[in-house]
C-alpha positions as CSV (number, residue, x, y, z in Angstrom):
1,E,103.8,85.6,96.1
2,V,103.6,87.9,99.1
3,K,101.0,90.6,99.2
4,L,100.9,92.9,102.3
5,N,97.6,94.6,103.2
6,P,98.1,98.3,102.8
7,T,97.7,100.6,105.8
8,A,98.5,104.2,106.6
9,A,101.2,103.1,109.0
10,F,103.6,101.7,106.4
11,K,104.6,101.5,102.8
12,A,105.6,98.1,101.5
13,G,108.6,97.9,99.1
14,K,109.1,95.3,96.4
15,V,109.5,91.6,97.4
16,A,112.9,90.2,96.7
17,Y,112.8,86.5,95.5
18,P,115.9,84.3,95.4
19,K,117.1,82.8,92.1
20,S,114.8,79.9,91.1
21,E,115.7,76.6,89.4
22,I,114.1,75.6,86.2
23,M,112.4,72.2,86.2
24,T,110.3,70.4,83.6
25,F,106.7,69.4,84.5
26,A,104.5,67.9,81.8
27,D,106.8,69.1,79.1
28,E,106.6,72.7,80.5
29,K,109.7,74.4,81.9
30,V,108.8,76.3,85.1
31,P,110.8,78.2,87.8
32,V,110.8,76.5,91.2
33,F,112.3,76.8,94.6
34,A,113.4,73.2,95.5
35,K,115.4,74.1,98.7
36,A,114.8,76.3,101.7
37,F,114.6,80.0,100.7
38,R,113.9,83.4,102.1
39,L,111.8,86.2,100.8
40,T,112.6,89.7,101.8
41,Q,110.6,93.0,101.6
42,D,111.4,96.4,103.0
43,V,108.7,98.2,104.9
44,T,108.9,101.9,105.5
45,L,107.0,103.3,108.5
46,A,105.0,106.5,108.0
47,K,106.1,109.7,109.7
48,S,103.0,109.6,111.8
49,V,104.3,106.4,113.6
50,K,105.9,107.4,116.9
51,P,108.1,105.7,119.4
52,G,106.0,103.4,121.6
53,D,103.6,102.6,118.8
54,T,103.1,99.1,117.5
55,V,102.5,98.4,113.8
56,V,101.0,95.2,112.5
57,V,102.2,94.2,109.1
58,A,99.9,91.6,107.7
59,G,99.2,90.0,104.3
60,T,99.0,86.7,102.4
61,L,101.6,84.3,101.1
62,S,100.3,82.5,98.0
63,Y,102.1,79.4,96.8
64,Q,101.9,76.1,94.9
65,A,103.7,72.9,95.9
66,C,104.8,70.2,93.5
67,D,106.6,66.9,93.7
68,D,108.2,64.9,91.0
69,R,104.8,63.7,89.7
70,V,102.1,66.3,90.4
71,C,101.5,70.0,91.2
72,Y,99.0,70.5,94.0
73,P,96.3,73.2,93.9
74,P,97.5,76.7,94.8
75,E,97.2,77.6,98.5
76,S,97.3,80.8,100.5
77,A,98.4,81.4,104.1
78,P,98.1,84.5,106.3
79,V,101.3,86.1,107.5
80,S,101.9,88.9,110.0
81,W,104.5,90.6,112.1
82,T,104.1,93.1,114.9
83,I,106.7,95.8,115.0
84,A,107.4,97.7,118.3
85,V,108.6,101.1,117.3
86,K,111.5,102.4,119.5
């Protein structure tokens, strides 16, 4: 899951996830991403943002890793991008 921190400089769109695979863990079927994948999310800059401005888009990626025997505790990692407005 990706959650961007809201600011007045941009509006975040919906995150697009790739199609997942279904695997069985402890008799439970769960969707997983077993290969490299990309998440995408549109960001619309506010009208108040002008050429020459920089906008920092920051948030958190939350995930849980599993192998063929165990699922590890959920983790979170910060993410951020700096956009130079032209």
